[in-house]
MARNU-482303 format. One record per residue: residue number from 1; residue in one letter; z, x, y of N, C-alpha, C, O in turn. Coordinates in Angstrom, 2 decimals. Layout:
NUM; A; Z; X; Y; Z; X; Y; Z; X; Y; Z; X; Y;
...
//
This chain:
1; M; 113.27; 166.94; 29.73; 113.64; 165.57; 28.74; 113.84; 164.40; 29.94; 113.17; 163.38; 29.72;
2; K; 114.53; 164.38; 30.99; 114.80; 163.50; 31.91; 113.62; 163.00; 32.72; 113.59; 161.83; 33.11;
3; L; 112.58; 163.91; 33.00; 111.32; 163.75; 33.70; 110.53; 162.91; 32.60; 109.97; 161.86; 32.92;
4; E; 110.51; 163.26; 31.64; 109.76; 162.45; 30.45; 110.15; 161.00; 30.47; 109.34; 160.07; 30.57;
5; V; 111.41; 160.87; 30.36; 112.06; 159.42; 30.15; 111.59; 158.79; 31.66; 110.94; 157.75; 31.76;
6; A; 111.98; 159.53; 32.69; 111.55; 158.62; 33.88; 109.99; 158.46; 34.06; 109.62; 157.52; 34.77;
7; E; 109.17; 159.18; 33.57; 107.88; 158.89; 33.50; 107.48; 157.75; 32.64; 106.58; 156.96; 32.90;
8; N; 108.22; 157.74; 31.61; 107.95; 156.44; 30.69; 108.41; 155.34; 31.17; 107.73; 154.32; 31.05;
9; K; 109.35; 155.30; 31.65; 110.20; 154.14; 32.61; 109.24; 153.58; 33.63; 108.94; 152.39; 33.63;
10; F; 108.82; 154.30; 34.35; 107.79; 154.09; 35.60; 106.51; 153.65; 34.82; 106.19; 152.54; 35.24;
11; R; 105.61; 154.11; 33.80; 104.86; 153.60; 33.22; 104.94; 152.23; 32.93; 104.12; 151.38; 33.27;
12; R; 106.15; 152.04; 32.16; 106.24; 150.38; 31.38; 106.38; 149.70; 32.49; 105.94; 148.55; 32.41;
13; I; 106.86; 150.02; 33.58; 107.10; 149.06; 34.77; 105.93; 148.80; 35.33; 105.57; 147.62; 35.33;
14; T; 105.12; 149.73; 35.88; 103.99; 149.45; 36.52; 102.77; 148.69; 35.90; 101.85; 148.09; 36.45;
15; E; 103.11; 148.97; 34.24; 101.94; 148.30; 33.45; 102.34; 146.81; 33.39; 101.46; 146.00; 33.10;
16; K; 103.62; 146.40; 33.64; 103.80; 144.81; 33.58; 103.78; 144.20; 34.78; 104.05; 143.00; 34.76;
17; T; 103.51; 144.75; 35.93; 103.49; 144.05; 37.46; 102.35; 143.80; 37.56; 101.47; 144.53; 37.11;
18; S; 102.13; 142.56; 38.27; 100.81; 142.28; 38.75; 100.12; 143.13; 40.07; 98.93; 143.25; 40.33;
19; D; 101.15; 143.62; 40.73; 100.78; 144.48; 41.99; 99.99; 145.79; 41.32; 100.16; 146.22; 40.17;
20; I; 99.12; 146.30; 42.29; 98.41; 147.49; 42.09; 99.29; 148.66; 42.39; 99.56; 148.85; 43.58;
21; I; 99.77; 149.44; 41.52; 100.52; 150.59; 41.89; 99.65; 151.89; 41.78; 99.04; 152.29; 40.79;
22; C; 99.74; 152.49; 43.10; 98.75; 153.79; 42.99; 99.70; 154.88; 43.44; 100.66; 154.59; 44.15;
23; Q; 99.49; 156.02; 43.07; 99.93; 157.35; 43.77; 98.74; 157.98; 43.93; 97.72; 157.95; 43.24;
24; H; 99.10; 158.78; 45.34; 98.11; 159.55; 46.07; 98.72; 160.61; 46.60; 99.85; 160.61; 47.09;
25; I; 97.84; 161.72; 46.48; 98.26; 162.78; 46.92; 98.12; 162.96; 48.51; 97.31; 162.22; 49.07;
26; I; 98.76; 163.78; 49.18; 99.00; 163.74; 50.59; 97.56; 163.55; 51.16; 97.59; 162.81; 52.14;
27; D; 96.49; 163.94; 50.89; 95.23; 163.92; 51.46; 94.61; 162.55; 50.98; 93.46; 162.29; 51.32;
28; G; 95.24; 161.76; 50.28; 94.65; 160.20; 50.07; 94.03; 160.25; 48.58; 93.68; 159.15; 48.17;
29; V; 93.86; 161.21; 47.81; 92.98; 161.16; 46.80; 94.06; 160.42; 45.67; 95.24; 160.76; 45.59;
30; L; 93.51; 159.43; 44.89; 94.47; 158.69; 43.98; 94.38; 159.85; 42.80; 93.45; 160.62; 42.57;
31; Y; 95.70; 159.70; 42.09; 95.75; 160.30; 40.83; 96.37; 159.55; 39.63; 96.36; 159.92; 38.46;
32; Y; 96.93; 158.37; 40.18; 97.40; 157.32; 39.23; 97.02; 155.70; 39.86; 97.23; 155.28; 41.00;
33; V; 96.52; 155.11; 38.92; 96.20; 153.58; 39.37; 96.68; 152.64; 38.21; 96.27; 152.99; 37.11;
34; S; 97.40; 151.60; 38.24; 97.77; 150.85; 37.54; 96.62; 149.97; 36.98; 95.49; 149.84; 37.45;
35; K; 97.22; 149.33; 35.77; 96.02; 148.51; 35.00; 95.78; 147.32; 35.69; 94.81; 146.68; 35.31;
36; S; 96.51; 146.84; 36.70; 96.50; 145.54; 37.35; 95.09; 145.73; 38.35; 94.70; 144.69; 38.90;
37; S; 94.34; 146.95; 38.60; 93.36; 147.09; 39.40; 92.18; 146.29; 38.58; 91.35; 145.65; 39.22;
38; R; 92.14; 146.35; 37.22; 91.14; 145.52; 36.59; 90.88; 144.25; 37.22; 89.81; 143.99; 37.76;
39; E; 92.13; 143.24; 37.14; 92.38; 142.19; 37.32; 91.85; 141.79; 38.80; 91.02; 140.90; 39.01;
40; I; 92.49; 142.63; 39.84; 92.46; 142.24; 41.19; 91.36; 142.74; 41.69; 90.79; 142.07; 42.55;
41; L; 90.76; 144.10; 41.27; 89.72; 144.83; 42.01; 88.45; 144.81; 41.21; 87.34; 144.94; 41.72;
42; G; 88.65; 144.64; 39.94; 87.46; 144.93; 38.93; 87.17; 146.18; 38.23; 86.44; 146.26; 37.24;
43; Y; 87.93; 147.36; 38.91; 87.72; 148.80; 38.68; 88.89; 148.86; 37.24; 89.92; 148.21; 37.09;
44; E; 88.38; 149.68; 36.47; 89.05; 150.31; 35.50; 90.20; 151.24; 36.17; 89.88; 151.54; 37.31;
45; P; 91.22; 151.68; 35.85; 92.01; 152.65; 36.59; 91.46; 153.96; 36.65; 91.69; 154.69; 37.61;
46; S; 90.69; 154.34; 35.62; 89.99; 155.75; 35.54; 88.85; 155.76; 36.62; 88.57; 156.81; 37.20;
47; E; 88.24; 154.67; 36.85; 87.13; 154.59; 37.79; 87.54; 154.98; 39.31; 86.70; 155.32; 40.15;
48; M; 88.81; 154.89; 39.53; 89.54; 155.18; 40.84; 90.23; 156.41; 41.15; 90.49; 156.81; 42.29;
49; I; 90.53; 157.04; 39.96; 91.05; 158.16; 39.81; 90.34; 159.44; 40.09; 89.40; 159.80; 39.36;
50; N; 90.82; 160.28; 41.29; 90.34; 161.27; 42.04; 89.16; 160.81; 43.23; 88.35; 161.62; 43.69;
51; K; 89.24; 159.26; 43.67; 88.81; 158.68; 44.76; 89.66; 158.75; 45.80; 90.86; 158.87; 45.56;
52; I; 89.22; 158.69; 47.01; 89.98; 158.48; 48.24; 90.14; 157.07; 48.42; 89.16; 156.34; 48.32;
53; G; 91.21; 156.65; 48.65; 91.65; 154.99; 48.73; 90.94; 154.64; 49.92; 90.26; 153.62; 49.78;
54; L; 90.87; 155.28; 51.27; 90.55; 154.85; 52.51; 88.86; 154.64; 52.18; 88.27; 153.89; 52.96;
55; D; 88.23; 155.15; 51.29; 86.93; 155.08; 51.06; 86.65; 153.62; 50.56; 85.46; 153.31; 50.54;
56; F; 87.46; 152.78; 50.21; 87.18; 151.58; 49.68; 87.45; 150.23; 50.95; 87.15; 149.06; 50.75;
57; I; 87.96; 150.66; 51.98; 88.69; 149.85; 53.08; 87.33; 149.30; 54.00; 86.48; 150.10; 54.40;
58; H; 87.28; 148.14; 54.22; 86.32; 147.53; 55.02; 86.31; 148.02; 56.42; 87.34; 148.08; 57.09;
59; I; 85.12; 148.38; 56.86; 84.86; 148.94; 58.15; 85.73; 148.41; 59.17; 86.47; 149.20; 59.76;
60; D; 85.75; 147.20; 59.48; 86.64; 146.48; 60.36; 88.09; 146.63; 60.35; 88.82; 146.34; 61.30;
61; D; 88.50; 147.14; 59.14; 90.04; 147.39; 59.11; 90.41; 148.82; 58.90; 91.55; 149.21; 58.69;
62; F; 89.36; 149.55; 58.95; 89.51; 151.17; 58.71; 90.52; 151.82; 59.53; 91.45; 152.51; 59.11;
63; S; 90.26; 151.53; 60.66; 91.17; 152.26; 61.63; 92.64; 151.68; 61.67; 93.62; 152.39; 61.91;
64; V; 92.68; 150.49; 61.44; 94.26; 149.98; 61.57; 94.74; 150.52; 60.29; 95.89; 150.97; 60.32;
65; L; 94.09; 150.57; 59.13; 94.97; 151.33; 57.85; 95.06; 152.67; 58.03; 96.12; 153.18; 57.65;
66; K; 94.13; 153.48; 58.59; 94.24; 154.93; 58.90; 95.33; 155.12; 59.70; 96.14; 156.02; 59.46;
67; N; 95.49; 154.07; 60.97; 96.69; 154.60; 61.73; 98.18; 154.17; 61.31; 99.23; 154.52; 61.84;
68; A; 97.94; 153.24; 60.13; 99.32; 152.74; 59.37; 99.74; 154.05; 58.68; 100.85; 154.56; 58.81;
69; C; 98.68; 154.57; 57.90; 98.83; 155.78; 57.30; 99.56; 156.99; 57.89; 100.58; 157.55; 57.49;
70; R; 98.87; 157.24; 58.85; 99.32; 158.35; 59.82; 100.80; 158.01; 60.36; 101.70; 158.85; 60.40;
71; E; 100.92; 156.85; 60.71; 102.36; 156.57; 60.91; 103.38; 156.68; 59.97; 104.44; 157.20; 60.32;
72; F; 103.21; 156.26; 58.74; 103.78; 156.32; 57.61; 104.23; 157.54; 57.22; 105.33; 157.70; 56.68;
73; I; 103.30; 158.61; 57.51; 103.53; 159.88; 57.08; 104.61; 160.55; 58.22; 105.59; 161.23; 57.92;
74; K; 104.22; 160.21; 59.54; 104.99; 160.68; 60.41; 106.52; 160.28; 60.26; 107.38; 161.14; 60.38;
75; T; 106.84; 158.87; 60.00; 107.99; 158.15; 60.15; 108.60; 157.87; 58.72; 109.82; 157.81; 58.58;
76; A; 107.96; 157.76; 57.95; 108.29; 157.28; 56.43; 108.79; 155.67; 56.41; 109.37; 155.18; 55.44;
77; K; 108.52; 155.05; 57.45; 109.01; 153.65; 57.66; 107.76; 152.79; 56.78; 106.54; 152.88; 56.91;
78; N; 108.47; 152.02; 55.95; 107.48; 151.07; 55.05; 107.34; 149.82; 55.80; 108.12; 148.87; 55.83;
79; I; 106.15; 149.98; 56.43; 105.81; 148.81; 57.21; 104.24; 148.02; 56.34; 103.17; 148.60; 56.21;
80; P; 104.48; 146.88; 55.94; 103.31; 146.35; 55.28; 102.24; 146.24; 56.03; 102.37; 145.91; 57.21;
81; V; 100.93; 146.51; 55.47; 99.65; 146.48; 56.32; 98.72; 145.67; 55.35; 98.54; 145.88; 54.15;
82; T; 98.23; 144.81; 56.05; 97.21; 143.98; 55.39; 95.90; 144.15; 55.85; 95.67; 144.28; 57.05;
83; Y; 94.77; 144.16; 54.78; 93.40; 144.83; 55.19; 92.70; 144.32; 53.79; 93.20; 143.86; 52.77;
84; R; 91.25; 144.61; 54.20; 90.10; 144.24; 52.97; 89.84; 145.57; 52.26; 89.70; 146.68; 52.77;
85; F; 89.80; 145.20; 50.86; 89.53; 146.31; 49.99; 88.30; 145.91; 49.36; 88.20; 144.78; 48.88;
86; R; 87.20; 146.90; 49.30; 86.04; 146.77; 48.35; 86.40; 146.60; 46.93; 87.17; 147.39; 46.37;
87; K; 85.80; 145.49; 46.28; 85.96; 145.02; 44.82; 84.83; 146.07; 44.16; 84.07; 146.81; 44.78;
88; K; 84.93; 145.90; 42.77; 83.69; 146.61; 42.11; 82.36; 145.98; 42.46; 81.33; 146.61; 42.71;
89; N; 82.51; 144.66; 42.46; 81.19; 143.81; 42.68; 80.67; 143.81; 44.02; 79.73; 143.09; 44.36;
90; N; 81.32; 144.70; 44.85; 81.10; 144.78; 46.46; 81.53; 143.70; 47.21; 81.10; 143.72; 48.37;
91; S; 82.17; 142.83; 46.95; 82.91; 141.66; 47.88; 84.36; 142.46; 48.19; 84.68; 143.59; 47.81;
92; Y; 84.97; 141.71; 48.83; 86.18; 142.09; 49.34; 87.57; 141.37; 49.13; 87.45; 140.16; 49.35;
93; V; 88.80; 141.71; 48.78; 89.72; 141.10; 48.61; 91.01; 141.56; 49.74; 91.24; 142.74; 50.02;
94; W; 91.71; 140.45; 50.27; 92.74; 140.86; 51.23; 93.71; 141.43; 50.32; 93.85; 141.00; 49.18;
95; L; 94.43; 142.42; 50.83; 95.42; 143.13; 50.15; 96.46; 143.26; 51.35; 96.11; 143.32; 52.53;
96; E; 97.80; 143.29; 50.89; 98.88; 143.86; 51.52; 99.63; 144.89; 50.64; 99.95; 144.73; 49.46;
97; T; 99.87; 146.05; 51.47; 100.35; 147.30; 50.81; 101.57; 147.86; 51.62; 101.77; 147.92; 52.83;
98; T; 102.35; 148.29; 50.47; 103.68; 148.91; 51.14; 103.57; 150.20; 50.77; 102.59; 150.42; 50.07;
99; S; 104.33; 151.23; 51.03; 104.09; 152.61; 50.67; 105.82; 153.22; 50.45; 106.85; 152.70; 50.89;
100; R; 105.69; 154.26; 49.76; 107.02; 155.24; 49.82; 106.57; 156.64; 49.56; 105.53; 156.93; 48.98;
101; N; 107.38; 157.41; 50.00; 107.00; 158.76; 49.71; 107.47; 159.48; 48.11; 108.54; 159.18; 47.58;
102; I; 106.66; 160.27; 47.61; 107.02; 160.78; 46.30; 107.38; 162.17; 46.70; 106.58; 162.93; 47.23;
103; I; 108.74; 162.49; 46.41; 109.53; 163.81; 46.75; 109.72; 164.72; 45.62; 110.12; 164.21; 44.58;
104; N; 109.54; 165.77; 45.64; 109.95; 166.74; 44.44; 111.17; 167.18; 44.59; 111.80; 166.94; 45.61;
105; Q; 111.72; 167.98; 43.48; 113.13; 168.18; 43.45; 113.57; 169.39; 44.46; 114.69; 169.90; 44.46;
106; D; 112.43; 169.78; 45.35; 113.04; 170.59; 46.49; 113.05; 169.58; 47.77; 112.95; 170.02; 48.92;
107; N; 113.15; 168.40; 47.54; 112.91; 167.54; 48.60; 111.71; 167.44; 49.66; 111.79; 166.99; 50.80;
108; V; 110.47; 167.99; 48.97; 109.27; 168.02; 49.76; 108.34; 167.11; 49.47; 108.11; 167.01; 48.27;
109; I; 107.54; 166.20; 50.40; 106.82; 165.14; 50.13; 105.48; 165.61; 49.55; 104.63; 166.22; 50.19;
110; I; 105.39; 165.25; 48.31; 104.19; 165.56; 47.60; 103.26; 164.70; 47.37; 102.22; 165.09; 46.83;
111; G; 103.41; 163.37; 47.72; 102.35; 162.27; 47.84; 102.94; 160.99; 48.22; 104.06; 160.95; 48.73;
112; I; 102.26; 159.94; 48.00; 102.64; 158.56; 48.28; 102.25; 157.68; 47.11; 101.29; 157.73; 46.35;
113; Q; 103.44; 156.73; 47.20; 103.29; 155.58; 45.88; 103.06; 154.34; 46.94; 103.76; 154.07; 47.91;
114; T; 101.76; 153.62; 46.44; 101.64; 152.39; 47.10; 101.92; 151.17; 46.06; 101.82; 151.16; 44.83;
115; S; 102.24; 150.28; 46.85; 102.29; 148.73; 45.90; 101.44; 147.80; 46.65; 101.81; 147.46; 47.77;
116; S; 100.14; 147.26; 46.07; 99.17; 146.46; 46.75; 99.41; 145.08; 45.95; 99.63; 145.01; 44.73;
117; R; 99.34; 143.93; 46.93; 99.24; 142.80; 46.23; 97.84; 141.96; 47.02; 97.45; 142.14; 48.17;
118; D; 97.32; 141.10; 46.10; 96.35; 140.27; 46.60; 97.07; 139.20; 47.71; 98.14; 138.64; 47.45;
119; V; 96.46; 139.04; 48.76; 97.08; 137.90; 49.74; 96.20; 137.07; 50.24; 96.49; 136.37; 51.21;
120; I; 95.04; 137.02; 49.70; 93.69; 136.04; 49.99; 94.49; 134.59; 50.09; 94.12; 133.98; 51.10;
121; E; 95.36; 133.97; 49.41; 95.63; 132.75; 49.48; 96.62; 132.59; 50.83; 96.67; 131.51; 51.42;
122; R; 97.32; 133.63; 51.21; 98.01; 133.60; 52.28; 97.28; 133.68; 53.43; 97.67; 133.05; 54.41;
123; I; 96.04; 134.50; 53.49; 95.26; 134.67; 54.47; 94.31; 133.35; 54.93; 93.97; 133.14; 56.09;
124; K; 93.99; 132.61; 53.91; 93.26; 131.19; 53.88; 94.44; 130.29; 54.30; 93.99; 129.42; 55.05;
125; R; 95.66; 130.16; 54.12; 96.41; 129.21; 54.73; 96.66; 129.67; 56.17; 96.85; 128.81; 57.03;
126; E; 96.67; 131.11; 56.52; 96.77; 131.44; 58.15; 95.57; 130.86; 59.02; 95.63; 130.31; 60.12;
127; Q; 94.39; 131.14; 58.15; 93.29; 130.74; 59.08; 93.04; 129.11; 59.17; 92.53; 128.59; 60.16;
128; E; 93.43; 128.45; 58.13; 93.38; 127.15; 58.17; 94.36; 126.46; 59.19; 94.15; 125.38; 59.75;
129; L; 95.33; 127.15; 59.32; 96.58; 126.88; 60.55; 96.11; 127.11; 61.57; 96.43; 126.33; 62.48;
130; K; 95.20; 128.21; 61.90; 94.65; 128.46; 63.29; 93.62; 127.55; 63.73; 93.46; 127.17; 64.89;
131; M; 92.83; 127.19; 62.54; 91.82; 126.06; 62.83; 92.60; 124.88; 63.38; 92.41; 124.36; 64.49;
132; A; 93.49; 124.52; 62.48; 94.14; 123.22; 62.85; 94.86; 123.15; 64.19; 95.03; 122.07; 64.76;
133; L; 95.27; 124.26; 64.68; 95.77; 124.18; 65.98; 94.82; 124.45; 67.03; 95.06; 124.14; 68.19;
134; A; 93.66; 125.08; 66.65; 92.57; 125.16; 67.59; 92.15; 123.61; 67.88; 92.12; 123.08; 68.99;
135; N; 91.83; 123.01; 66.63; 91.34; 121.59; 66.48; 92.39; 120.64; 67.55; 91.97; 119.88; 68.42;
136; E; 93.76; 120.90; 67.24; 94.55; 119.98; 67.79; 94.46; 120.30; 69.53; 94.35; 119.39; 70.35;
137; N; 94.52; 121.66; 69.88; 94.38; 122.00; 71.24; 92.96; 121.21; 71.90; 93.06; 120.58; 72.96;
138; E; 91.84; 121.29; 71.28; 90.86; 120.91; 71.36; 90.99; 119.24; 71.86; 90.72; 118.70; 72.93;
139; F; 91.47; 118.78; 70.74; 91.71; 117.31; 70.77; 92.55; 116.83; 71.95; 92.29; 115.74; 72.45;
140; N; 93.61; 117.62; 72.46; 94.67; 117.44; 73.38; 93.97; 117.57; 74.84; 94.28; 116.84; 75.78;
141; D; 92.98; 118.63; 74.91; 92.41; 118.87; 76.11; 91.14; 117.77; 76.39; 90.77; 117.46; 77.52;
142; N; 90.65; 117.34; 75.35; 89.56; 116.17; 75.39; 90.55; 114.92; 75.94; 90.26; 114.36; 77.00;
143; K; 91.58; 114.56; 75.26; 92.40; 113.50; 75.69; 92.62; 113.55; 77.16; 92.28; 112.58; 77.83;
144; F; 93.12; 114.54; 77.71; 93.59; 114.43; 79.01; 92.43; 114.42; 79.70; 92.66; 113.99; 80.83;
145; K; 91.17; 114.73; 79.54; 90.01; 114.41; 80.48; 89.70; 113.09; 80.67; 89.09; 112.73; 81.68;
146; F; 90.17; 112.08; 79.51; 89.92; 110.59; 79.77; 91.17; 109.83; 80.01; 91.18; 108.60; 79.94;
147; C; 92.22; 110.55; 80.30; 93.37; 109.98; 80.94; 93.56; 110.07; 82.23; 93.61; 111.17; 82.78;
148; P; 93.72; 108.68; 83.03; 93.94; 109.00; 84.57; 95.21; 109.70; 85.09; 95.35; 109.93; 86.29;
//
């Protein structure tokens, strides 16, 4: 009965959050995906079940994310990782994901729970800031060329 209550509570929480909550078997296969996947990714949760999460990762970000997964499995340190994820329409969205272990009653890790959020606005601001800084540096370099 306690397990059923806990599962119902978990479902109510995950259905109300804007983050994408996923649960993965240790090998990366998804067995739970929250409804927010519709809005952020364009996928119905059922379309992602039994898929491997890494199959959706942008090729340029694949090794970074795979290394982060390996490190998490070894250390259980929850370090946010930012990467591009393929949406249903084949465009990419920038996500930031944090992870935690799912442990059974025998204290054995049986899976991983992730929480992912769309961070495209933050990425755009960071890119704009880099461009502004590069423009300022270029301006300063050119200014000194003309000053005696």
